C-alpha positions in Angstrom: 0.0 0.0 0.0 1.2 3.5 -0.8 0.0 7.1 -1.1 -0.1 7.0 -5.0 -2.6 4.1 -5.0 -4.8 5.8 -2.4 -4.9 9.0 -4.4 -6.9 7.2 -7.0 -9.8 6.5 -4.6 -12.9 8.6 -5.2 -13.9 11.0 -2.5 -16.6 8.8 -1.1 -14.4 5.8 -1.0 -11.6 7.8 0.6 -14.0 8.8 3.4 -15.2 5.3 3.9 -11.6 4.0 4.0 -10.1 6.5 6.4 -13.0 8.2 8.2 -12.3 11.7 7.1 -12.8 13.8 3.9 -9.9 14.6 1.7 -10.2 18.3 2.7 -9.6 17.3 6.3 -6.8 15.1 5.3 -5.1 17.9 3.3 -5.5 20.2 6.3 -3.8 17.6 8.5 -0.9 17.3 6.0 -0.5 21.1 5.9 -0.6 21.4 9.7 2.0 18.7 10.2 4.4 20.0 7.5 4.3 23.4 9.2 4.8 21.8 12.6 7.8 19.9 11.4 9.3 22.9 9.7 9.1 24.9 12.9 10.6 22.0 14.9 13.2 21.0 12.3 16.1 21.4 14.8 14.6 18.8 17.2 14.4 16.0 14.6 17.1 13.4 14.5 17.8 10.0 13.1 17.5 8.6 9.6 15.0 9.6 6.9 11.5 8.1 7.6 10.4 5.1 5.6 6.9 6.6 5.0 6.3 10.2 3.7 4.1 12.5 5.9 1.0 11.7 3.9 1.4 8.0 4.4 2.1 8.5 8.1 -1.2 10.4 8.5 -3.0 7.6 6.5 -1.5 5.0 8.8 -2.8 6.9 11.8 -6.2 7.4 10.3 -6.4 3.7 9.5 -5.5 2.8 13.1 -8.2 5.2 14.5 -10.8 4.0 11.9 -10.4 0.2 12.3 -8.3 -0.3 15.5 -6.4 -3.0 13.7 -3.3 -4.2 15.5 0.0 -2.4 14.8 1.2 -5.7 13.3 -1.6 -5.9 10.7 -1.1 -2.2 9.7 2.7 -2.8 9.5 2.3 -5.7 7.1 0.0 -3.6 4.9 2.5 -0.8 4.6 5.7 -2.8 4.6 7.3 -1.5 7.7 7.9 -2.8 11.2 5.4 -2.9 14.0 7.4 -0.6 16.2 7.6 2.0 13.3 3.8 2.0 13.1 3.5 2.5 16.9 6.0 5.4 16.9 4.2 7.0 13.9 0.7 6.8 15.5 1.9 8.3 18.8 3.9 11.1 17.1 1.1 12.0 14.7 -1.5 12.0 17.5 0.6 14.3 19.7 1.5 16.7 16.9 -2.1 17.0 15.8 -3.2 17.7 19.4 -0.4 20.3 19.9 -1.6 22.1 16.8 -4.9 22.8 18.5 -6.8 22.5 15.2 -8.2 19.0 15.7 -9.6 19.2 19.2 -13.3 19.2 20.1 -14.5 22.5 21.6 -15.4 20.8 24.9 -18.2 21.3 27.3 -17.0 24.8 28.3 -18.0 26.0 24.9 -21.6 25.3 25.8 -21.4 27.9 28.7 -19.8 30.7 26.7 -22.0 33.5 25.3 -21.3 35.4 22.0 -20.8 34.4 18.4 -18.9 31.2 19.1 -21.8 29.7 21.0 -24.1 27.3 19.1 -27.8 28.3 18.9 -29.2 24.7 18.8 -27.5 21.5 20.0 -28.6 17.9 19.5 -27.8 15.4 22.3 -28.1 11.7 22.2 -26.5 8.5 23.5 -25.5 5.5 21.4 -24.4 2.1 22.6 -21.5 0.1 21.2 -21.3 -3.7 21.8 -18.2 -5.0 23.6 -16.9 -8.4 24.6 -18.2 -9.7 27.9 -15.9 -8.3 30.6 -14.2 -10.6 33.0 -15.2 -8.6 36.0 -18.3 -6.5 36.9 -20.3 -7.8 34.0 -23.6 -6.5 35.3 -22.4 -2.9 35.1 -21.8 -3.2 31.3 -24.9 -5.3 30.5 -27.6 -3.3 28.6 -31.1 -4.7 29.1 -32.2 -2.6 26.0 -29.6 -4.2 23.7 -29.4 -7.5 25.5 -25.6 -7.3 25.2 -22.6 -5.9 27.1 -22.1 -2.3 25.8 -20.4 1.0 26.3 -22.5 4.2 26.1 -21.3 7.3 24.2 -23.0 10.6 24.7 -22.6 13.1 21.8 -23.5 16.7 21.8 -23.5 18.2 18.3 -24.0 21.7 16.9 -27.1 21.3 14.7 -26.1 24.0 12.3 -22.6 22.9 11.5 -22.8 19.2 12.4 -19.6 19.7 14.5 -19.2 17.4 17.6 -18.9 19.7 20.6 -18.2 17.2 23.3 -18.4 13.5 24.1 -18.8 11.5 27.3 -18.6 7.7 27.9 -20.2 5.3 30.4 -21.1 1.7 31.1 -24.0 0.0 29.2 -26.2 -0.3 32.3 -26.1 3.5 33.0 -29.4 5.4 32.1 -29.0 8.2 29.5 -30.0 10.9 32.0 -27.6 9.5 34.6 -24.8 9.6 32.0 -25.7 13.2 31.2 -25.5 14.2 34.9 -22.2 12.3 35.3 -20.8 14.2 32.3 -21.1 17.6 34.1 -22.4 19.3 31.0 -24.2 22.6 31.5 -25.9 24.7 28.8 -25.9 28.5 28.4 -29.5 29.7 28.9 -29.7 30.9 25.3 -28.8 27.5 23.8 -31.8 25.4 22.6 -31.4 21.6 22.9 -33.0 18.7 21.1 -32.9 15.3 22.8 -35.1 12.2 23.2 -37.4 11.3 26.1 -34.4 9.7 27.9 -33.5 13.2 29.1 
């Protein structure tokens, strides 16, 4: 696998494969190239086996599929430890850039132009393997399976995820909301289901 072969994917196929649009991918590439230019003096060692675009694709592939480092390494023709280093470095550099972070729950309390007018809030459940301990805490009677719950709060106008919170499958939606500590500005209108 290499960057040239991936460039031939159509936009929809690219999004399905890596979980982001090409526009977001290009923004990541630009951000990391700028970051590496600024920190050029701190870099040492031999030339990387994968170009920056391929390193980002490796990281996106790991986030999208959670395949093991071994499986990703065999796809890209590098060692497992190389993939591990790439994923950790790309993650930290993207976080340091500040461009790829969620606004967070504090954004819901701020007034002014940056505040969303309407937010949508809901919880989804993701099946997991049966845990070895404390199985009852993860068992969802609704899904009849062991699950993790994910609460998402989204800006209705832009579709941007504002914040997330996670809990065990047995937890009620409203109990999860209370545990998240999210508070809304009085001017924000919210849409949510009857669980809230």
